[in-house]
C-alpha positions in Angstrom: 107.9 40.4 64.1 110.3 40.6 61.0 112.7 44.0 59.6 111.0 46.2 56.9 114.1 46.0 55.2 116.9 44.1 54.6 120.4 47.1 55.3 123.0 47.3 56.6 124.8 45.3 59.1 124.2 42.0 57.6 126.3 39.3 57.8 124.6 37.4 54.9 127.1 39.5 52.4 130.2 41.7 52.5 129.4 44.4 49.7 126.0 45.6 48.7 125.9 45.1 45.1 123.5 47.4 42.1 122.5 45.6 39.3 123.3 47.6 36.1 119.8 49.0 33.9 119.0 50.3 31.1 116.4 52.3 30.0 115.4 53.3 26.1 114.0 56.8 24.7 110.1 56.0 23.3 111.9 57.1 19.7 114.9 54.9 20.2 116.8 58.4 20.3 119.2 58.0 23.7 119.9 54.5 25.2 120.8 55.0 29.2 122.2 52.5 31.4 123.2 52.9 35.1 125.9 51.1 37.6 126.9 52.0 41.1 126.3 55.7 41.1 127.1 56.3 37.3 124.3 57.4 35.0 125.6 56.9 31.1 123.2 58.8 28.6 124.3 57.7 24.6 122.9 60.1 21.7 121.8 57.2 19.0 120.6 60.1 16.3 123.7 62.3 17.1 126.2 59.2 17.4 127.9 60.4 20.5 128.0 60.6 24.4 126.2 62.8 26.3 126.9 64.8 29.2 124.9 65.2 31.9 124.5 68.5 33.7 123.3 69.5 37.5 123.9 72.6 38.9 123.5 70.8 42.2 127.8 70.5 43.9 128.8 67.1 44.2 128.4 64.3 42.2 125.1 63.5 40.0 124.5 60.9 42.4 126.2 59.6 45.8 125.8 56.0 45.3 124.2 53.2 43.8 121.0 54.3 41.4 118.1 51.6 42.2 115.6 53.3 39.2 116.1 55.1 35.8 112.6 55.7 33.4 111.4 57.9 30.7 108.4 59.3 30.7 105.9 58.1 28.2 106.8 61.1 25.6 110.4 61.6 26.5 110.9 64.6 27.5 111.8 63.3 31.3 114.1 60.6 33.0 114.1 60.1 36.3 116.6 58.3 38.1 116.6 57.7 42.1 118.0 55.3 44.3 120.3 54.6 48.1 121.0 58.0 47.9 117.6 59.5 48.9 117.7 61.5 45.7 115.3 61.6 43.3 116.4 63.6 40.5 114.4 64.5 37.5 116.4 64.9 33.7 114.9 67.3 30.7 115.5 64.4 28.0 116.7 67.1 25.3 119.5 69.0 27.0 120.1 66.5 29.9 119.8 69.5 32.6 119.0 68.5 35.8 115.8 70.6 36.6 114.5 69.1 39.7 116.1 67.2 43.0 113.9 65.9 45.6 115.3 64.3 49.0 114.0 61.4 49.8 113.3 60.1 53.6 113.8 56.7 52.6 116.3 55.2 50.2 114.4 54.9 47.3 113.6 51.5 45.3 111.2 52.3 42.6 109.7 55.2 40.3 107.0 55.7 37.5 106.6 59.0 35.5 102.3 59.7 34.9 101.2 59.6 31.3 100.3 62.7 30.7 103.9 63.9 32.4 102.6 65.8 35.5 103.4 63.6 38.4 106.9 61.7 38.7 106.2 59.0 41.3 108.6 57.1 43.9 108.6 53.9 46.0 110.7 54.1 49.4 112.5 50.3 51.2 109.7 51.3 53.8 106.7 50.8 51.4 105.7 54.2 51.1 104.8 56.0 47.6 105.3 59.3 47.1 104.6 61.9 44.1 105.9 65.0 43.2 103.6 67.7 40.9 105.4 68.8 37.9 102.6 71.1 36.5 104.3 73.9 35.2 107.0 72.3 33.8 109.1 74.0 31.2 112.0 72.3 29.1 114.1 76.2 30.1 113.9 75.6 33.3 115.0 74.3 36.7 112.0 73.6 38.7 112.8 75.0 42.7 111.4 74.3 46.2 109.4 71.1 44.6 108.6 68.8 47.9 107.0 65.2 47.4 104.1 64.6 48.6 102.8 60.0 50.1 100.0 59.0 48.1 99.7 55.1 49.2 101.9 52.9 51.1 102.4 49.3 51.5 103.0 49.1 55.4 106.5 48.1 56.1 107.1 46.0 53.1 109.9 46.6 49.8 108.2 48.4 46.8 110.0 46.8 44.0 107.8 48.1 41.3 106.1 50.7 39.9 103.4 51.6 36.7 100.9 53.2 35.7 98.5 52.0 33.5 98.1 52.7 29.6 95.0 55.0 30.4 96.9 56.9 33.3 94.0 55.8 35.7 95.3 53.5 37.7 99.2 53.4 39.1 100.8 50.1 40.4 102.9 49.0 42.9 104.2 46.1 43.8 106.3 44.1 46.9 108.4 42.0 48.5 105.3 40.5 50.9 104.2 38.8 46.8 101.5 41.9 46.8 100.5 43.9 43.5 97.9 46.5 44.6 96.0 49.3 41.8 95.1 52.1 42.6 92.8 54.5 41.0 95.4 57.6 40.5 93.6 61.0 41.7 93.1 64.0 40.5 94.3 65.1 42.9 98.0 62.6 43.7 99.0 65.0 46.6 96.0 64.3 48.7 96.7 60.7 48.6 95.7 58.3 46.5 93.0 56.5 48.9 90.6 54.7 46.4 92.0 50.6 45.8 90.7 49.6 42.5 92.2 45.5 43.5 94.3 43.5 44.5 96.1 41.0 42.0 97.1 38.4 44.6 98.9 34.8 43.5 102.8 35.4 43.5 104.1 33.5 46.5 106.9 35.0 46.4 108.6 38.9 46.1 107.5 40.3 42.9 110.1 41.4 41.1 108.9 43.0 37.7 106.1 44.4 36.1 104.6 45.5 32.4 101.7 45.8 30.9 100.4 45.1 27.1 97.6 46.5 25.1 94.3 45.4 24.8 91.9 46.5 22.0 88.9 46.3 24.7 91.1 47.2 27.7 91.7 50.9 27.6 93.9 50.3 31.0 95.8 46.9 29.3 96.8 43.3 31.2 99.4 43.9 33.3 102.1 41.2 33.8 104.1 40.4 36.6 107.7 38.4 37.4 108.0 37.0 40.3 110.4 35.2 42.4 108.7 31.5 42.3 109.5 31.9 38.3 106.5 32.6 37.3 105.1 35.5 34.8 101.4 35.8 35.2 98.4 38.0 32.8 96.2 39.9 34.8 92.9 42.0 34.4 93.9 45.2 36.4 90.0 46.6 37.4 88.9 43.0 38.9 92.6 41.6 40.1 91.4 38.4 38.0 94.8 36.0 37.4 93.9 35.2 33.7 96.8 32.8 32.8 100.0 32.1 34.5 103.4 30.7 32.8 105.7 29.3 34.7 109.2 30.1 33.0 111.6 29.0 35.5 111.4 25.4 35.3 111.8 25.6 31.2 114.7 27.7 32.0 116.2 25.9 34.8 115.7 22.6 32.2 117.2 24.2 29.0 120.4 25.4 30.9 121.0 22.4 32.7 120.9 20.6 29.3 118.2 18.6 30.1 119.4 17.4 33.4 117.5 17.5 36.2 119.2 20.3 38.7 118.1 23.0 41.1 118.2 26.5 39.7 117.7 29.7 41.3 114.5 31.8 38.4 113.4 34.4 39.7 111.7 36.4 37.2 114.4 39.5 36.9 112.8 41.5 34.8 110.4 42.2 32.3 109.6 44.2 28.6 107.1 43.8 26.0 106.1 44.9 22.1 104.6 48.1 21.9 101.3 46.1 20.7 101.5 43.4 23.7 101.9 40.5 21.7 105.4 39.6 23.2 107.2 39.8 26.1 110.6 38.9 26.9 111.9 37.8 30.8 115.1 37.9 31.9 115.5 34.8 34.2 117.9 34.1 36.8 119.3 31.4 35.6 119.2 31.7 32.0 121.9 32.7 29.6 119.5 34.4 27.4 115.9 36.1 26.9 112.8 33.6 27.8 110.3 34.9 24.6 106.4 34.4 25.3 103.4 34.8 23.1 100.2 37.3 24.8 97.4 36.2 23.5 95.4 39.0 24.2 92.0 37.4 22.6 92.6 34.3 25.0 94.0 35.9 27.5 96.8 33.6 28.0 100.7 33.2 27.6 102.9 31.0 26.5 106.8 30.7 25.4 107.3 31.0 22.4 111.1 30.3 22.8 114.8 31.3 24.0 117.1 33.4 22.7 120.3 32.2 23.6 123.4 34.3 24.5 126.4 32.5 23.6 130.1 33.7 24.2 130.2 34.1 27.7 128.6 34.6 31.3 125.1 37.4 29.8 122.7 37.2 32.1 120.4 40.1 31.7 119.7 42.3 34.9 117.5 44.7 33.2 115.9 45.0 30.0 114.2 48.4 27.6 112.7 48.7 24.3 111.6 51.9 22.4 107.9 52.4 20.9 109.2 52.9 17.3 111.7 50.0 17.0 112.6 46.5 17.0 115.1 46.2 19.6 115.9 44.8 22.9 117.9 45.8 24.4 119.4 44.0 27.8 122.3 44.7 30.2 124.2 43.3 32.9 126.7 43.8 35.3 126.7 45.1 39.0 128.5 47.9 41.1 130.9 46.7 43.1 133.1 43.3 42.9 135.0 42.1 45.2 138.3 40.7 43.9 138.3 41.8 40.8 139.6 45.3 39.2 136.4 46.5 37.7 134.5 49.2 39.1 131.4 49.7 38.1 131.8 48.3 34.4 128.7 46.7 32.6 128.0 44.2 29.0 125.5 46.2 26.4 123.8 43.1 24.3 121.1 43.8 21.7 118.4 41.5 20.4 116.8 42.5 16.9 113.8 40.8 15.3 111.2 42.2 18.7 108.4 41.7 17.1 105.0 39.5 16.9 102.9 38.6 13.7 100.3 37.3 15.2 98.9 35.5 18.4 101.0 32.2 18.2 103.8 33.1 15.9 107.1 35.1 16.0 107.2 37.1 12.8 111.0 37.7 12.5 114.1 35.5 14.0 114.9 36.9 17.1 118.9 38.0 16.9 121.4 38.3 18.4 123.7 41.0 17.2 127.2 41.5 17.5 129.1 44.2 18.6 129.8 45.5 15.1 125.3 45.0 14.8 124.6 47.3 17.5 123.3 51.1 16.9 125.8 53.2 17.9 129.0 50.7 17.4 132.2 50.8 19.4 131.3 54.7 20.5 127.9 53.4 21.9 129.4 50.4 24.0 132.6 52.5 25.4 130.5 55.2 27.0 127.5 52.8 28.4 129.7 50.0 29.3 132.7 51.8 30.8 135.1 49.9 28.2 134.4 48.0 24.6 136.3 45.1 26.0 135.6 43.0 28.9 136.5 39.2 31.2 134.3 36.8 31.0 134.7 36.5 34.5 133.5 39.7 35.8 130.3 38.6 34.6 130.5 35.2 36.0 131.5 36.9 38.8 128.3 39.5 39.0 125.6 37.0 37.8 126.5 34.7 40.8 126.3 39.1 43.1 122.9 39.8 41.3 121.8 36.6 42.6 123.3 37.0 46.3 122.1 40.6 46.2 118.2 39.9 45.1 117.8 36.7 47.9 119.1 39.7 50.9 117.2 41.9 49.3 114.3 40.7 48.2 113.4 36.9 50.3 112.5 37.5 53.4 114.7 36.6 57.0 113.8 35.8 60.8 115.5 37.4 63.7 116.3 37.1 66.9 115.1 40.0 69.0 118.8 40.7 69.9 119.6 40.9 66.1 117.5 43.0 65.3 118.1 45.4 68.4 121.4 45.8 66.5 120.0 46.4 63.5 117.7 49.6 64.4 120.9 50.9 66.3 122.7 50.6 62.8 120.1 51.5 60.1 121.8 54.6 58.0 117.6 55.3 56.5 116.6 57.2 59.7 114.2 60.3 58.9 116.1 63.5 57.1 115.6 66.2 59.2 114.4 69.4 57.1 
């Protein structure tokens, strides 16, 4: 028997780290970076940092943030993580309108397309829903409680997404599975109808994203995994449409053609609004791999790799807006042993993130210099924690993130004595209300 989660008390690591995350407002109004328990917001239109307002006592988050997300219309923002708190923010005033306690640590969040429900997943495999009916931008939501919607029994849920038409909620887990569930009209009563399973990955599924398809209002799903592939799916049937082997190409590029072993898990995916281009962050690649998505042919192919020079920059999270051609990236981790660099992140931006047809990139994607990034030095100082950061910090960060993904998502076998010890020392037991 295997444990459902990797928690404290594991001798395979000294300090648990959390990768830096980035989220971009749909209208390119705000950029948000989380690292550790810090939540940093920059107003692109006003050219200034944003102060978050939370009427609850104490810090905004007390432990590492594991998931951040804007709603489709940009009115709401959600942050959640290891402190078992799900915070919902008014994304105009940046006032916390609701704080919900989860029974377990939170691993993923999603907001329904109509903005009426916030869903979050925990490390025990349960997806919860919170009803925001009656949401008023000027009022704080009180006494809101989440209800369980569906579950992946004893498996960490790694990613949550709503289909483009809002009909389905898609959940991916550590056990290679992608579940497509019909999102009911009354989600608090549970999502009991399973539309399909998307099966084919041979390692943990790390990330999900959707691409637009004219004849498919729900869109096609793309998934990234620890098996070094990006896969394209028809979610209504669960059919695998295509598989793109990105890890071997990334490893070959990083080794300059030499035969070497590389850990090439796909870390994150991001798509253009028209769905014809997919950006993939890969564990071994100092840069971004761009994939063409030919919707009519239902295929994926490698378009090019945008390398990042001048230091060790392996992105831990990607983001883009529906109205802009910028691909935002961040790298960093919450805690690094032996370095005086608490909660530092590095932000980079690629311009020209769009495509003109199924087979060719319209404008050559260009890595912007720091003084060319929207928001400039003010943005970098706010989101990074410092304008200038030593390269050694991110060399260590890249290795720490690799180890963290292995510890969290790759299952280990334990002896009976070790399992009992871990059960006694776990810190995610149910909170008494």
